[in-house]
C-alpha positions in Angstrom: 34.2 68.5 77.7 37.6 70.0 78.7 39.3 71.9 75.9 42.3 70.0 74.5 45.6 71.4 75.7 47.4 73.2 72.9 50.9 72.1 72.2 53.5 74.7 73.3 55.9 75.9 70.7 59.5 75.1 71.6 61.6 77.9 73.1 65.3 78.5 73.3 65.5 76.8 76.7 64.1 73.6 75.2 66.9 73.6 72.6 69.5 74.2 75.3 68.2 71.3 77.4 68.1 68.9 74.5 71.6 69.9 73.2 72.9 69.8 76.8 74.4 73.4 76.5 73.6 76.7 78.1 71.0 79.1 76.8 73.7 81.6 76.1 75.5 79.1 74.0 72.4 78.5 71.9 72.1 82.3 71.6 75.7 82.6 70.3 74.9 79.8 67.8 71.8 81.7 66.5 73.9 84.8 66.1 76.8 83.1 64.3 79.3 83.7 67.0 82.7 82.1 66.5 83.0 81.4 70.2 81.4 78.0 70.2 82.9 74.5 69.6 82.0 72.4 66.6 80.6 69.7 68.9 78.2 72.1 70.6 77.3 73.6 67.2 76.4 70.1 65.9 74.3 69.3 68.9 72.4 72.6 68.8 71.6 72.1 65.1 70.4 68.6 65.7 68.2 69.8 68.6 66.7 72.6 66.5 65.7 70.1 63.7 64.2 67.6 66.2 62.1 70.3 67.9 61.3 72.2 64.8 62.4 75.4 66.6 62.0 78.7 64.9 63.7 81.6 66.6 62.0 84.9 66.7 63.4 87.2 64.0 62.3 90.2 66.2 64.3 88.8 69.2 67.3 88.1 67.0 67.1 91.5 65.5 67.2 93.0 69.0 70.1 90.9 69.9 72.1 91.9 66.9 71.3 95.6 66.8 70.8 96.7 70.4 72.4 94.0 72.6 75.2 96.2 73.9 76.5 96.2 77.4 79.4 96.8 79.7 80.5 94.2 82.3 82.3 95.4 85.4 84.6 93.1 87.4 85.3 94.0 91.0 86.1 92.2 94.2 84.1 94.6 96.4 81.0 96.7 95.8 80.5 98.1 99.3 83.8 100.0 100.0 83.7 103.7 99.3 86.2 103.7 96.5 84.6 100.8 94.7 81.0 102.0 95.0 81.9 105.5 93.8 83.9 104.1 90.9 80.8 102.0 89.9 78.7 105.1 90.2 80.9 106.9 87.6 80.8 103.9 85.3 77.1 103.6 85.4 76.6 107.4 84.9 78.8 107.5 81.8 77.4 104.2 80.4 73.8 105.4 80.9 74.6 108.6 79.0 75.8 106.5 76.1 72.8 104.1 76.3 74.9 101.1 77.5 73.5 98.9 80.3 76.0 97.8 83.0 76.3 94.5 84.7 78.3 94.2 87.9 80.1 90.9 88.6 81.4 90.6 92.2 84.5 88.4 92.5 84.3 86.5 95.8 86.0 83.2 95.1 89.8 83.4 94.8 90.2 79.7 93.7 91.2 79.1 90.1 87.9 77.3 89.4 85.8 80.0 91.1 87.4 82.8 89.1 87.0 80.9 85.8 83.4 80.3 86.6 82.9 84.0 87.2 84.6 84.9 84.0 82.6 82.4 82.1 79.4 83.8 83.5 80.4 87.3 82.4 81.5 86.3 78.9 78.3 84.3 78.4 76.4 87.6 78.5 78.4 88.7 75.3 79.3 92.1 76.7 80.6 94.8 74.3 83.5 95.4 76.7 84.7 94.9 80.3 86.0 97.3 82.9 88.2 95.7 85.5 88.5 97.6 88.8 91.9 96.2 89.8 92.0 97.4 93.3 93.4 94.1 94.7 95.1 90.9 93.7 91.8 89.0 93.1 90.8 91.4 90.4 94.3 91.2 88.9 93.9 87.4 88.6 90.5 87.8 87.0 91.9 90.2 84.4 94.4 87.6 83.3 91.6 85.1 82.6 89.6 87.4 80.3 89.9 86.5 76.6 92.1 88.7 74.4 89.2 89.2 72.0 87.1 91.3 74.3 87.6 95.1 74.7 88.7 95.9 78.2 89.8 98.8 80.4 91.6 98.6 83.7 91.2 100.9 86.6 94.2 101.2 89.1 96.9 98.7 89.9 100.2 98.0 88.4 100.7 99.2 84.8 99.2 97.0 82.1 101.4 98.0 79.1 99.1 96.5 76.5 95.7 97.7 77.8 93.9 100.9 78.3 94.2 101.9 81.9 93.1 104.6 84.4 95.8 105.3 87.0 94.9 107.0 90.3 98.5 107.9 91.0 98.5 105.9 94.2 102.3 105.6 94.3 102.8 109.3 94.1 100.0 109.8 96.7 101.7 107.4 99.1 104.9 109.3 98.7 103.2 112.7 99.3 101.5 111.5 102.5 104.7 110.1 103.9 106.7 113.2 103.0 104.0 115.3 104.6 104.3 113.4 107.9 108.1 113.6 107.8 107.9 117.3 107.1 105.9 117.7 110.3 108.9 116.4 112.2 108.1 112.7 112.6 111.2 110.5 112.7 109.4 107.8 110.9 106.0 106.7 109.5 104.4 103.3 110.1 102.1 101.9 107.4 99.0 99.9 108.0 98.1 98.2 104.7 94.8 97.2 103.1 94.3 93.8 101.5 96.0 93.5 98.2 97.7 96.8 98.6 101.1 95.8 97.1 102.7 96.3 93.7 105.0 99.0 92.3 102.2 101.4 91.6 100.6 101.1 95.0 100.3 103.6 97.9 102.5 101.1 99.9 105.3 101.4 97.3 105.0 105.1 97.5 105.4 105.0 101.3 108.6 102.9 100.9 110.0 105.1 98.2 109.5 108.3 100.3 111.2 106.7 103.3 114.2 105.6 101.2 114.4 109.1 99.6 114.6 110.6 103.1 117.2 108.1 104.4 114.7 106.6 106.8 114.6 103.0 107.8 111.5 101.1 106.6 109.6 99.6 109.5 107.6 96.5 109.4 104.2 97.0 107.9 101.0 96.2 109.8 98.4 94.3 107.9 94.6 94.7 108.4 91.4 93.4 106.8 88.8 95.8 105.3 86.9 95.9 108.6 87.2 99.0 110.8 86.6 96.8 113.8 89.7 94.8 113.0 91.6 98.1 112.7 90.4 99.1 116.1 91.8 95.9 117.6 95.1 96.7 115.7 95.1 100.1 117.3 95.1 98.5 120.7 98.4 96.9 119.8 100.0 99.8 118.0 99.3 102.1 120.9 102.0 100.3 122.9 104.8 100.4 120.3 107.6 102.6 121.7 108.5 105.7 119.8 105.7 105.4 117.2 104.3 108.8 116.4 102.8 108.7 112.9 100.6 106.2 111.0 99.7 106.1 107.3 96.6 104.0 107.0 95.6 102.2 103.8 92.2 103.8 103.7 89.9 106.1 105.7 87.8 103.3 107.3 91.0 101.6 108.6 92.3 105.0 109.8 89.0 105.6 111.7 89.2 102.2 113.4 92.8 102.8 114.3 92.0 106.1 115.9 89.3 104.5 118.1 91.7 101.7 119.1 94.5 104.2 120.0 92.1 106.3 122.1 90.8 103.1 123.8 94.4 102.7 125.1 94.7 106.3 126.3 96.5 107.7 123.3 95.4 111.0 121.8 95.2 111.8 118.1 97.1 113.8 117.0 98.6 114.7 120.4 100.5 111.4 120.8 100.1 109.8 117.4 99.2 111.3 114.0 97.0 109.3 111.7 96.4 109.9 108.0 93.9 107.9 105.9 93.2 107.6 102.1 90.2 108.1 99.8 88.4 111.1 101.6 85.5 109.0 102.8 82.4 111.2 103.5 82.7 110.5 107.2 86.3 111.6 107.3 85.4 115.3 107.6 83.0 114.7 110.5 85.1 112.1 112.4 86.8 113.0 115.7 89.3 114.3 115.0 88.6 115.2 111.4 90.7 113.0 109.3 93.6 114.1 107.2 93.4 112.0 104.1 94.1 111.8 100.3 91.2 112.6 98.1 90.7 110.5 94.9 88.2 111.2 92.2 86.7 107.7 91.9 83.6 108.8 89.8 85.9 110.4 87.3 87.9 107.2 87.1 84.7 105.3 86.3 83.6 107.8 83.7 86.9 107.9 81.9 87.1 104.2 81.9 83.8 104.0 80.0 84.9 106.7 77.6 88.1 104.7 76.8 86.2 101.5 76.4 83.5 102.9 74.1 86.1 104.6 71.9 88.0 101.2 71.6 84.8 99.4 70.8 83.9 101.9 68.1 87.5 101.7 66.7 87.2 97.9 66.5 83.9 98.2 64.6 85.7 100.4 62.1 88.5 97.9 61.8 91.0 100.4 63.4 93.7 99.4 65.9 94.3 101.8 68.8 97.4 101.9 70.9 97.1 101.2 74.6 96.2 104.4 76.4 97.3 105.4 80.0 95.3 108.2 81.8 96.5 109.6 85.1 94.1 111.2 87.6 95.7 113.5 90.1 94.5 113.3 93.7 94.7 115.9 96.5 96.1 115.8 100.0 93.3 117.1 102.4 94.8 118.4 105.6 92.5 118.2 108.7 93.1 117.7 112.4 94.3 114.1 112.7 97.9 114.9 111.9 100.3 117.3 113.6 103.8 117.6 114.9 105.1 114.8 117.1 105.3 115.4 120.9 109.1 115.9 120.7 108.7 118.8 118.3 106.2 120.7 120.5 
């Protein structure tokens, strides 16, 4: 005769289903987290009694003693700056035995962002690093609960939070002043998405032009795609008197150069182009790209160091002031920028 099927012991998913809550909510209940409503707490307790559920003391011990992690919020994981920052975060976190989870923000609606934040917080991370390279990440930062430890990388100053500043405003000024120093009468700026704000490279471009009594020309806006930048280059090539371009990043600069050359313009013979970030391809591009080098891995590593020190302080009951760390970049001069035709 067939052997009678043994009754399966209830698991946490059964409790969640019966209580009509998520597994992570049941986990928070089992670990006495205050982040759970009284209604949910009552339903979970009732479900546990009905199912005669007995959580594993081993599993609970693991959760309580070694369940530590860092969550990273970013709107892009493929761009050079983003990927290298994540590399620095992961390297430093691994050194300190902290696993890292990456949450990509790709829905800019209020409901979509809230859902992303809820998913992150349901993992009960020890802390969060927000890569505030654009407006979407800035919006997500504002939705994070005040109770979670967090560090911000880049963007406008967050006076009450730990932050790593890549000195983009100063970098934008330095690039613009370099081009003006070569003899260009003005500098046109092609922006990247979400590139605004007082601490941005765009703000630095504007400040440098004002400081040198230059008019501020209309900005050209581009997506993250080099192919779109190439199309934009076709248009810019026919703007009278334009001799210098400051591109929002290297990929955009490379696309612009191809577009300008498609229209018969030489770089830097007719138009100088400077990028930003020092992408690995910038040194082997034709012509090699003048750019501004940023230490993205260092930004990631220092963000984790700030976050872990804050977490440790919280565990000791100490209150740390908000800390602001600046990382200096470097202008890398190559062949894509030179004197304007009128100066030769």
